[in-house]
N, C-alpha and C positions, 0 to 999 in steps of 0.2 A: 415544226422543228423537233427533232428527236429529244425525248426526255422532258418536253415541256408539258405543263398541266394547265387546265383551264378552270377558273373559279366561276361557279354558278351562283347567281343571285338567289335570294330566298324565294322569290316568286317563281324562278325557273325550277328550283328544287321541288316546290310545292306542286307545280304543274306536272313534273315527271312522276311524282308520287301519286297524284290524282289519276294520271293516265294508267299507271300500273294497277291501281285499285279498280278502275273501271274495267280493265282487261280481265282481272281475276274475277270480278263480279259477273262479267259477260260469260266467262267459262263456266262459272257456277250455274248460271241460269240455263245455259245450253245443256249442261249435264242433267239438270233437274228436268228440263223439258223432254230430253231423250228418255229419261226414266219414266216420265208420266205417259209418254206415247206408248211405251211397252205395256203399261198397266191400264190403259183407258178402254180396253175392249169389253170389260164387264163393269156394270154399275155397282156401287156399294149398296149393301143392304142395311137399312136402318134397323137398329135393334137396341133393346135395353134402355140405358140412360143417355142415349145419344153418343155412345163411344165411337160409333161409326156414322158418318154422314153420307147421305145419298148424293153422289156427284157423278155425272156421266163423263166428265172430261178429265178426272184425275182421281187418284187414291192416295191422299195425304192424310196422315193421322197426327193431330196435334193434341189429342186427349191426354192429359197428364196421368190419368188413372191407368191407361193402357201402357204408356211409357214407363211408369213406375213399376208396373208388373213385370215388364221385360227387363228393365235395368236391375231389378232386385232378384230376378230369377224365381218369382213366385209362381210355382207350377199350377196351383189351384186357380189363381187369377188368370194365368195364360190360357188354361183350359176353358175358363169361363168366357173370355173374350174371343178366343179362336176356336169356336165349335164348328160343327159340320157346315153351317150356312154362312160363315164369316170369311171374308177374304184374308189371306195370310201374306200376300205379296204387297204389303203396304210400304209407303215411303214415309219415313219419319225424319223431320228436320230437327236434329238434336244439336244442343249447344256443346261445342268442344271445350277442352280444358285450357286451350291457349288463347291469350288475348292478342288482338291485332288492331292496327290503326285503320279506321274506316272514315270516309268522308260523307257528309250529308249533302242535301241539295244546295245548301248555301256555301258549300266548300269548307265547312268547319270539320276539323278532325277530332275524333274521339276514340277512346279505347273500348272495344266491344269484344265479346267472346265470338270465336269462329263458329259459323254454322256449318254443319256437315250433314249430308244425306246418308241415311242408313235404313235398314229394314229390321223387322223382328228376327230374321234369321241371322243377320250380322251381329246384332246385340247379344243374342244367346250363344252363338258360336264363339265369339271373341272373348266371352267371359266364362266359358266352360260350363254353362248351364245345360248340361246334356239332356236332362229330362224334358226341359222346355224345348230344346232344339229338336229332339226326336218327335215331340208332339207336333211341332210345326211342319216337319218333314213328312210325317204321316198324313198331314192334312193338305199336302200338295205345294208346300213352299218351293219356289224356284231356286235351285242351288246355284244358278249362274247369274241371278239378278244382282246388278252392281250399280245402283244409282249414284253412289259416292265415288266410283272409280275402282274399287276393289271388290272381289267376290268374297262371300262368307268364308270360303276356304283360305283365301289369302290372309284375311284378318285373323282367323284361327291360328294359322301358322305364325303370324307376326307376334301373337300373344302366347305361343307355346302351348296351346290347348289340344293335347294329343287326342283325347276322346272325341272332341268336336271334329277334328280332322278325320278320324276313323269313320264317324257317322256320315259326314258329308261325302267322303269318297265312296262309301258303300251305297249312297243314294245317287251316285252318278256324277258327282262334281268333277269337273275337268282339271286334272293336276297341271295342265299346261296352258290354262287360261291366262291371258295377259291383262294386267291392270292398265288404267289410264296413263300411268307413269312408265309403262313398259316393262314391268317385272312379272315374273311367274311366281307361283307359290313357293318354289324352292328358293328364290331370291329372298323371300320374306323370312326364311329360317335363319335368323341372325342373332339368336340368343342361345346360351347353353341349354335352356329348357326346351328348345325346339328340335333337339336331335332326334327324338322319337317321331316328330312330325315329318322330318326329312326322310327318315327310313320308310314311313308309310307312303310318302309321295313317290319315292323311287320304286316301291313295290307295285304301285299303281301306274307306272309308266312315265313318270315325270322326266323331262329332258334335262340331262345333267349338264349339257353344254349350251343351253339357250342363252343368247346374248340379249341383255337389256337394251331397250331401244335408244336411249339417250347416251349412256356411258359405254355400251357394249361390254358390260361386265357379265361374266359367267357366275353361277352360284359359288364357284370356287373362289373367285375374286372376293365376293362378299364375305364368305367364311374366313378367308385369310385375313381380310381387313379387320374383322372383328375378333381375331385371335381365338378362333374356335377349332381347337385341335381335333376333336372327335368328328366334327362336321367335315373338316379337310380330309381326314382319313377315310370317312364314309364315301365322300364324293370321288376321291381318287380310286377307291375300290370299285366304283361303278363306272369308271372310264372317263372321269373329268380330264380335260386337256390341261396339263400342268404348265405349259408354256404359251397358252393362248393370250394374246394381247388385246387390251381394250382400246378405247379411242385416245387415251393418254399414252398408249403404247406401253402400258404396265402389264406385266405378267402377275399372276397371283403372288409370286415371291416379292416382286416390287411393291405390290399393294400391302403385303404384310410388313415389309421393312419401312414403308413410308408412313404407316399409321401412328400418330402420336398416342402414347399410352403412359399410364402412371407407373411408378417404380414397382408397385405391387403386381403388375401384369407383365413384367419383363420375362418371366419364365414361360408364360403362356405363348408369347410371340416367338420365343426361342424354339419352343416345341413345334409350333406351326411351321416355322422356317425349316427346321430340321426334317420334318415330315415331307415337306415339298422337295427339299434337296435330295432326300433319300429316294424320291420318286422321279429323279432326273430333271428337277428344275434347273434351268440354266442360270448360274451365278454371275455370268458376264453380260446378261441382257441389259439393254438400255431403254429408258423411257423417252418420251418426246424431248425432254430437256437433257438428254444424254447422261442421265443419272443412273449409275449402277446400284444394285442392292447395297453395296458397301457404303456409297454416299448416303443413301437414305437411312441406313441403320446408324451411321455416325450422326446424322442430323437428329435422331431420336435417342442418342447415347445408349443404344442397346449393346452393351459390352459383350454379352455371350454370343449374340448374333455376329457381331464384328469379328470376334476371335474365330468363330467357326468359318466365316467367309474367308478370312485371311489364311487359315490353315488349309483350306481347300484350293487356294491359289488365286484369290481375287487380287487384282493389280492395285497395290496400295497407293500408287501415285497417279492413277488415271484421272483425267480431268473431265468435269461435266461441261455442258454447253457454255456455262458462265465462266469457265476457267478455274473452278474451285476443285481442290482435291479433297479426299476424305478428311485429312487433318484440318483443313480450313473449315469444313462443315462442323466438326465437333468443337473447334475453338470458338466458333461463332455462337454456339449454343450452350457452352459450359455454364454460364451464369443462370440459365433457365432450367438446367437439368441436374442440379446439385444432388437431389435425392437418387438419381440414377448412377451416381459415382462416375462422372465423366472421366476422371483420371485413369480409370481402367481402360477406357477406349484409347486415350492418348498414349498410354504406355504400350498397348498392343500394337498400335500403328507404328510407333518408334521401333519396337522390337522386330517388326517385319520390314523395316527399311524405309519408312516414310521420310521424305525430304525434310530436313530440319528448317526451322524458322530462320529467316535472315536475321543475323544478330541485331541489326539496326531496328528491327521491328519488335524486338523482345519487350520493350517498354510498352508498346501498344497492347501486346498480348497480356502483359502484367496488369494493365489497366482493366481489361475486360474479364480476366480470369482469376484475379486475386482472391475472389471468394472461394476458390478451390485451390488451396496451397499445394496439394499433391499433384495437381496438373502442372503447376509451375515447377515443382520439384522434378518431375519426369522430364520436362523440357530442358531444364538447366543441366541435368546429368548427362546430356548428350553432347556437351561441349567440354573441351579441355581447359578453356578459360572463358570467363564472363566478365565484361567490363561494366560492372554496376556503377551507376552514378547517383548523385544526390536527387536527380529527377525521379529515380525509381522509388525512393521513399515517399516522395510527394504524390506518386501515382496510386499509392495504396491508402485507402481511407483509414483513419486512426483507429476506428472501432474494430476493423479487421486485423490490424496489427496487434491490438490488445488481445484479440481472441487467439492468435497464434504467435506469441512473442518470440519463442525460440527459433521458429522457422524463419520469420522475416528478419530477425537479427542476423542469422547466418547468411541469408540472401544478400542483405545490404553490405555485408563485409567482403563479398566476393570481389569488389573493386580494389581492395587493399591487400588481400591475401591470396596466394596461389592455392589451387586445389590440392587435396591430399594425394600422396603417392598411390594410395589404394584406388582412389577414383581415376587417376591417370592411367593405371594399369587396366581398369575396366574400360575406359575410353578406347585404349589401344586395341583390346580384344574385340570390342563391338565394331570399331572401324574396320578391322580386318575381315570380320565375318559378315558384316552388313546385314541384309535382310534374311540371310541363311541362319541367323542366330537360333531361332526356336527349333529348327530342324537338326542343327549340329550339336547343340549343348547336351541333349539327352543321350547322345552317343559317346560323350566324353566321360571318363571316370572321375567326375568332380563331386565333392560333397554338396549336399543340397543347399547349404548356406551360401557357398560360392556361386552356385548356379543361379540362385535367386538374386544375389547381388548383381550378377551380370545382366539379369533380366529386369533391372531397375526396381528392385524391391523398395517399397516406401519406408522411409526412416523418419520422415517429418523434420529433417534437418539437412543442411547441405555442408559437405566437408570439402 
């Protein structure tokens, strides 16, 4: 039956979790066995204090002294352990930083640290220990060896280690190698610090439009999603496809608009979107759910992006697959985006002709959006009359009323008093101009104060 859900018993949930754990463990063992097969052609040489063990079937290092030397970047110790006769393509089973639930033979679950397969080259490259890295490379370390699923180059890019990237590329690392998860090194350049890594990869022939295997993301999708303006500009300059869609049918512009971000990153995402649009990104493109960039930007309360899209001609009242307009998206998220100043998005939509809320639903909007009085103010100032009832006062928590006493007192009085003549004049002008208001007003010889008033300037009180 559509919309129905099924309740799972605790034993069924435990069985599903156990099955998932066994599958992950099986993948881990397979990856480890593949890596061991690649390194089983030469026996280990026994030396020193038993740092290396002679084994014909594998080359796994569990010696803490060797691992400490690598993880700390101790060049002297690395030179000591990896001299002329010592193997450098070792497999190290390192403990990860993240905890995960694992089950034992008796089916008991416990929290243990993740185990990950790595190599001396991965450890030194990803931490920027370039002297140790160079020593290993000079002694024949395999730049494509990836027992954990990623190459040393990919891990160096992920950590923004530019000098490591330069060294690995100069020793023949393949910039287009694909990880177990289907990403190239350019996909892993997803931090501000990795911009120099991206430049080097492109110089060495990295494919700028390679699609990741699972999501079909290009590096431009990744850069846009992470708000990386410099990366976006670099990739576009090297021929990145600005309107390429991934499996969710998102273009890089959709990806940038849909990515949740804090209020301190709003300018970053605005610059990314602006860069994409200036390079011919389609502002009318739709994803799999028929969501336009405007819908997605409203969902994230990105006011500057919303205003830019509206100014460039985005349809303010177009509906997504679920039947929601841009106004509905922002009103659903007002309470969660207060730091983003969602009232600016609501005002912009109204100024560009968004369909107003049905008066009968205003109390519902008041209930969900009362924590943003300016959002309520913008909405109320698009009506010539509002029939406020006693239910409205009950819909607003007492603590919020105390925080904004003047505004809510003026709001609750709208049921007994007519709106001011000044507001009614504004209402008539706005009704006449409709969504053309932002384009027409600048052409009229009006004082700035009147122009701002017509554009729903916030006054924190209703007249």
